[in-house]
LUMMAR-20452 format. One line per field, with one value per atom (N, C-alpha, C): chain; residue number from 1; atom name; x, y, z. Coordinates in nm, 3 decimals, m for minus. Example, Ala and Ser with C-alpha at 12.3 -4.5 7.8 and 13.67 -1.06 7.14 Angstrom:
2
chain <- A, A, A, A, A, A
resi <- 1, 1, 1, 2, 2, 2
name <- N, CA, C, N, CA, C
px <- 1.319, 1.230, 1.320, 1.285, 1.367, 1.290
py <- m0.569, m0.450, m0.330, m0.225, m0.106, 0.003
pz <- 0.780, 0.780, 0.780, 0.708, 0.714, 0.787
END
This chain:
99
chain <- A, A, A, A, A, A, A, A, A, A, A, A, A, A, A, A, A, A, A, A, A, A, A, A, A, A, A, A, A, A, A, A, A, A, A, A, A, A, A, A, A, A, A, A, A, A, A, A, A, A, A, A, A, A, A, A, A, A, A, A, A, A, A, A, A, A, A, A, A, A, A, A, A, A, A, A, A, A, A, A, A, A, A, A, A, A, A, A, A, A, A, A, A, A, A, A, A, A, A, A, A, A, A, A, A, A, A, A, A, A, A, A, A, A, A, A, A, A, A, A, A, A, A, A, A, A, A, A, A, A, A, A, A, A, A, A, A, A, A, A, A, A, A, A, A, A, A, A, A, A, A, A, A, A, A, A, A, A, A, A, A, A, A, A, A, A, A, A, A, A, A, A, A, A, A, A, A, A, A, A, A, A, A, A, A, A, A, A, A, A, A, A, A, A, A, A, A, A, A, A, A, A, A, A, A, A, A, A, A, A, A, A, A, A, A, A, A, A, A, A, A, A, A, A, A, A, A, A, A, A, A, A, A, A, A, A, A, A, A, A, A, A, A, A, A, A, A, A, A, A, A, A, A, A, A, A, A, A, A, A, A, A, A, A, A, A, A, A, A, A, A, A, A, A, A, A, A, A, A, A, A, A, A, A, A, A, A, A, A, A, A, A, A, A, A, A, A
resi <- 1, 1, 1, 2, 2, 2, 3, 3, 3, 4, 4, 4, 5, 5, 5, 6, 6, 6, 7, 7, 7, 8, 8, 8, 9, 9, 9, 10, 10, 10, 11, 11, 11, 12, 12, 12, 13, 13, 13, 14, 14, 14, 15, 15, 15, 16, 16, 16, 17, 17, 17, 18, 18, 18, 19, 19, 19, 20, 20, 20, 21, 21, 21, 22, 22, 22, 23, 23, 23, 24, 24, 24, 25, 25, 25, 26, 26, 26, 27, 27, 27, 28, 28, 28, 29, 29, 29, 30, 30, 30, 31, 31, 31, 32, 32, 32, 33, 33, 33, 34, 34, 34, 35, 35, 35, 36, 36, 36, 37, 37, 37, 38, 38, 38, 39, 39, 39, 40, 40, 40, 41, 41, 41, 42, 42, 42, 43, 43, 43, 44, 44, 44, 45, 45, 45, 46, 46, 46, 47, 47, 47, 48, 48, 48, 49, 49, 49, 50, 50, 50, 51, 51, 51, 52, 52, 52, 53, 53, 53, 54, 54, 54, 55, 55, 55, 56, 56, 56, 57, 57, 57, 58, 58, 58, 59, 59, 59, 60, 60, 60, 61, 61, 61, 62, 62, 62, 63, 63, 63, 64, 64, 64, 65, 65, 65, 66, 66, 66, 67, 67, 67, 68, 68, 68, 69, 69, 69, 70, 70, 70, 71, 71, 71, 72, 72, 72, 73, 73, 73, 74, 74, 74, 75, 75, 75, 76, 76, 76, 77, 77, 77, 78, 78, 78, 79, 79, 79, 80, 80, 80, 81, 81, 81, 82, 82, 82, 83, 83, 83, 84, 84, 84, 85, 85, 85, 86, 86, 86, 87, 87, 87, 88, 88, 88, 89, 89, 89, 90, 90, 90, 91, 91, 91, 92, 92, 92, 93, 93, 93, 94, 94, 94, 95, 95, 95, 96, 96, 96, 97, 97, 97, 98, 98, 98, 99, 99, 99
name <- N, CA, C, N, CA, C, N, CA, C, N, CA, C, N, CA, C, N, CA, C, N, CA, C, N, CA, C, N, CA, C, N, CA, C, N, CA, C, N, CA, C, N, CA, C, N, CA, C, N, CA, C, N, CA, C, N, CA, C, N, CA, C, N, CA, C, N, CA, C, N, CA, C, N, CA, C, N, CA, C, N, CA, C, N, CA, C, N, CA, C, N, CA, C, N, CA, C, N, CA, C, N, CA, C, N, CA, C, N, CA, C, N, CA, C, N, CA, C, N, CA, C, N, CA, C, N, CA, C, N, CA, C, N, CA, C, N, CA, C, N, CA, C, N, CA, C, N, CA, C, N, CA, C, N, CA, C, N, CA, C, N, CA, C, N, CA, C, N, CA, C, N, CA, C, N, CA, C, N, CA, C, N, CA, C, N, CA, C, N, CA, C, N, CA, C, N, CA, C, N, CA, C, N, CA, C, N, CA, C, N, CA, C, N, CA, C, N, CA, C, N, CA, C, N, CA, C, N, CA, C, N, CA, C, N, CA, C, N, CA, C, N, CA, C, N, CA, C, N, CA, C, N, CA, C, N, CA, C, N, CA, C, N, CA, C, N, CA, C, N, CA, C, N, CA, C, N, CA, C, N, CA, C, N, CA, C, N, CA, C, N, CA, C, N, CA, C, N, CA, C, N, CA, C, N, CA, C, N, CA, C, N, CA, C, N, CA, C, N, CA, C, N, CA, C, N, CA, C, N, CA, C, N, CA, C, N, CA, C, N, CA, C, N, CA, C
px <- m0.397, m0.288, m0.280, m0.252, m0.236, m0.084, m0.074, 0.070, 0.094, m0.001, 0.016, 0.145, 0.239, 0.332, 0.442, 0.455, 0.566, 0.644, 0.751, 0.827, 0.817, 0.827, 0.773, 0.903, 0.944, 1.047, 1.003, 0.989, 0.931, 1.005, 1.164, 1.241, 1.238, 1.158, 1.151, 1.047, 0.977, 0.829, 0.854, 0.977, 1.022, 1.137, 1.128, 1.229, 1.360, 1.484, 1.574, 1.539, 1.476, 1.450, 1.319, 1.251, 1.123, 1.134, 1.253, 1.286, 1.242, 1.186, 1.126, 1.254, 1.235, 1.354, 1.436, 1.396, 1.500, 1.455, 1.532, 1.508, 1.579, 1.540, 1.581, 1.682, 1.772, 1.891, 1.860, 1.970, 1.934, 2.008, 2.092, 2.162, 2.096, 1.983, 1.921, 1.848, 1.848, 1.783, 1.834, 1.951, 1.995, 2.131, 2.132, 2.269, 2.304, 2.186, 2.175, 2.287, 2.335, 2.392, 2.566, 2.587, 2.711, 2.711, 2.614, 2.624, 2.576, 2.457, 2.454, 2.387, 2.497, 2.469, 2.372, 2.405, 2.339, 2.215, 2.193, 2.068, 1.975, 1.975, 1.858, 1.868, 1.944, 1.922, 1.829, 1.754, 1.657, 1.723, 1.726, 1.803, 1.770, 1.662, 1.616, 1.650, 1.607, 1.670, 1.797, 1.843, 1.938, 1.936, 1.805, 1.775, 1.744, 1.750, 1.709, 1.581, 1.537, 1.377, 1.326, 1.199, 1.132, 1.158, 1.130, 1.127, 1.005, 1.016, 0.880, 0.809, 0.670, 0.582, 0.529, 0.551, 0.495, 0.364, 0.244, 0.103, 0.094, 0.152, 0.126, 0.112, 0.215, 0.204, 0.083, 0.072, m0.009, m0.164, m0.175, m0.322, m0.343, m0.214, m0.218, m0.265, m0.197, m0.218, m0.369, m0.418, m0.555, m0.663, m0.621, m0.748, m0.755, m0.641, m0.642, m0.745, m0.794, m0.901, m1.020, m1.050, m1.169, m1.163, m1.054, m1.028, m1.050, m0.978, m0.978, m1.113, m1.188, m1.316, m1.422, m1.443, m1.525, m1.495, m1.377, m1.310, m1.309, m1.292, m1.321, m1.449, m1.551, m1.665, m1.727, m1.691, m1.750, m1.679, m1.564, m1.502, m1.563, m1.586, m1.676, m1.797, m1.871, m2.023, m2.004, m1.902, m1.865, m1.858, m1.757, m1.745, m1.858, m1.923, m2.050, m2.150, m2.176, m2.290, m2.214, m2.087, m2.047, m2.064, m2.028, m2.042, m2.184, m2.289, m2.413, m2.455, m2.443, m2.444, m2.405, m2.280, m2.199, m2.297, m2.321, m2.422, m2.547, m2.610, m2.742, m2.732, m2.622, m2.591, m2.561, m2.502, m2.464, m2.597, m2.674, m2.831, m2.898, m2.894, m2.981, m2.923, m2.794, m2.722, m2.743, m2.732, m2.771, m2.929, m3.004, m3.159, m3.159, m3.089, m3.103, m3.038, m2.930, m2.880, m2.964, m3.034, m3.130, m3.243, m3.286, m3.408, m3.421
py <- m1.667, m1.643, m1.485, m1.439, m1.287, m1.246, m1.177, m1.101, m1.008, m0.922, m0.802, m0.753, m0.681, m0.637, m0.746, m0.830, m0.935, m0.936, m0.970, m0.960, m1.106, m1.134, m1.229, m1.270, m1.378, m1.412, m1.464, m1.415, m1.499, m1.610, m1.596, m1.650, m1.823, m1.819, m1.955, m2.016, m1.941, m2.021, m2.085, m2.066, m2.141, m2.245, m2.329, m2.412, m2.343, m2.393, m2.297, m2.308, m2.385, m2.347, m2.277, m2.222, m2.169, m2.017, m1.989, m1.861, m1.746, m1.656, m1.517, m1.460, m1.356, m1.297, m1.203, m1.193, m1.115, m1.142, m1.138, m1.144, m1.027, m0.999, m0.895, m0.912, m0.846, m0.849, m0.739, m0.701, m0.606, m0.475, m0.477, m0.375, m0.318, m0.358, m0.334, m0.194, m0.105, 0.021, 0.118, 0.117, 0.212, 0.151, 0.170, 0.121, m0.036, m0.109, m0.242, m0.322, m0.269, m0.321, m0.329, m0.252, m0.248, m0.316, m0.302, m0.342, m0.498, m0.533, m0.673, m0.714, m0.756, m0.767, m0.891, m1.026, m1.157, m1.136, m1.042, m1.059, m0.974, m0.848, m0.799, m0.734, m0.753, m0.727, m0.809, m0.741, m0.838, m0.910, m1.041, m1.124, m1.136, m1.074, m1.081, m0.943, m0.838, m0.693, m0.635, m0.678, m0.621, m0.501, m0.446, m0.325, m0.371, m0.270, m0.255, m0.286, m0.386, m0.376, m0.266, m0.236, m0.154, m0.171, m0.078, m0.106, m0.188, m0.274, m0.339, m0.237, m0.242, m0.157, m0.234, m0.161, m0.213, m0.139, m0.190, m0.137, m0.120, m0.180, m0.165, m0.029, 0.047, 0.179, 0.273, 0.229, 0.331, 0.301, 0.137, 0.108, 0.199, 0.200, 0.266, 0.423, 0.482, 0.620, 0.645, 0.549, 0.594, 0.551, 0.460, 0.420, 0.456, 0.546, 0.583, 0.689, 0.763, 0.861, 0.780, 0.664, 0.583, 0.534, 0.533, 0.484, 0.581, 0.688, 0.811, 0.877, 0.900, 0.982, 0.917, 0.780, 0.733, 0.714, 0.694, 0.674, 0.822, 0.933, 1.068, 1.104, 1.064, 1.096, 1.021, 0.881, 0.814, 0.846, 0.898, 0.961, 1.085, 1.175, 1.299, 1.265, 1.179, 1.149, 1.099, 1.016, 0.940, 1.064, 1.166, 1.269, 1.365, 1.394, 1.461, 1.420, 1.279, 1.208, 1.211, 1.193, 1.177, 1.315, 1.432, 1.571, 1.586, 1.549, 1.580, 1.496, 1.364, 1.317, 1.368, 1.436, 1.510, 1.633, 1.691, 1.815, 1.784, 1.692, 1.631, 1.578, 1.519, 1.467, 1.599, 1.683, 1.811, 1.895, 1.905, 1.974, 1.895, 1.751, 1.691, 1.685, 1.691, 1.707, 1.823, 1.936, 2.093, 2.090, 2.018, 2.021, 1.958, 1.842, 1.790, 1.856, 1.933, 2.015, 2.133, 2.173, 2.293, 2.260, 2.134, 2.092, 2.069
pz <- m0.413, m0.315, m0.349, m0.210, m0.177, m0.227, m0.301, m0.314, m0.288, m0.236, m0.200, m0.094, m0.146, m0.043, m0.032, m0.126, m0.137, m0.258, m0.255, m0.386, m0.446, m0.570, m0.654, m0.740, m0.761, m0.824, m0.971, m1.079, m1.206, m1.255, m1.237, m1.266, m1.244, m1.110, m1.051, m1.119, m1.186, m1.229, m1.362, m1.421, m1.563, m1.559, m1.643, m1.637, m1.723, m1.716, m1.821, m1.938, m2.001, m2.151, m2.175, m2.064, m2.086, m2.009, m1.974, m1.918, m1.977, m1.932, m1.995, m2.040, m2.139, m2.226, m2.131, m2.013, m1.927, m1.763, m1.679, m1.541, m1.459, m1.346, m1.282, m1.160, m1.146, m1.062, m0.980, m0.835, m0.765, m0.829, m0.918, m0.963, m1.118, m1.157, m1.284, m1.276, m1.186, m1.195, m1.306, m1.332, m1.436, m1.506, m1.635, m1.702, m1.695, m1.704, m1.675, m1.777, m1.901, m1.999, m1.939, m1.840, m1.793, m1.653, m1.574, m1.418, m1.439, m1.497, m1.474, m1.617, m1.710, m1.863, m1.881, m1.803, m1.837, m1.751, m1.663, m1.577, m1.617, m1.681, m1.710, m1.849, m1.937, m2.082, m2.161, m2.231, m2.312, m2.374, m2.371, m2.480, m2.623, m2.642, m2.794, m2.855, m2.791, m2.847, m2.791, m2.683, m2.637, m2.547, m2.533, m2.459, m2.311, m2.234, m2.089, m2.079, m2.000, m1.978, m1.909, m1.903, m1.816, m1.651, m1.606, m1.439, m1.408, m1.331, m1.247, m1.179, m1.191, m1.113, m1.000, m0.892, m0.756, m0.734, m0.746, m0.732, m0.581, m0.486, m0.326, m0.289, m0.321, m0.297, m0.336, m0.481, m0.553, m0.495, m0.454, m0.387, m0.241, m0.166, m0.032, m0.080, m0.168, m0.193, m0.226, m0.302, m0.362, m0.246, m0.165, m0.091, 0.054, 0.099, 0.227, 0.266, 0.175, 0.202, 0.216, 0.172, 0.188, 0.318, 0.396, 0.518, 0.611, 0.621, 0.706, 0.708, 0.604, 0.636, 0.694, 0.676, 0.783, 0.928, 0.941, 1.081, 1.145, 1.063, 1.113, 1.157, 1.042, 1.097, 1.206, 1.228, 1.348, 1.464, 1.480, 1.591, 1.631, 1.528, 1.551, 1.615, 1.570, 1.608, 1.753, 1.792, 1.931, 2.026, 1.979, 2.070, 2.091, 1.975, 2.002, 2.098, 2.082, 2.159, 2.312, 2.321, 2.453, 2.529, 2.457, 2.501, 2.541, 2.462, 2.489, 2.620, 2.611, 2.751, 2.864, 2.860, 2.995, 3.022, 2.898, 2.932, 2.976, 2.959, 3.015, 3.135, 3.181, 3.329, 3.415, 3.358, 3.449, 3.470, 3.365, 3.392, 3.494, 3.503, 3.574, 3.746, 3.737, 3.861, 3.915, 3.862, 3.869, 3.931, 3.866, 3.916, 4.059, 4.063, 4.184, 4.293, 4.279, 4.375, 4.432, 4.331, 4.331, 4.432, 4.418, 4.501, 4.650
END
């Protein structure tokens, strides 16, 4: 199952007795002890949990050069080949006109 670019709700995977020590609400970015007490405080230690990591953007940032470099090289080769064909055809056309 592919989960890239999707949000994943861990709390739906557990029954009420098997819930993880904390779940995430939409206001848990800062001062979660005040904003969403029951939703994101670690029930064992009483501390705010760390922010979830979204690896999708990191993946995009690290892999875009692997995509852009070959595309640039291929397009450069296409343009150069096309120009060489145009020059060759112009030379042949000039020879035909001179005869």
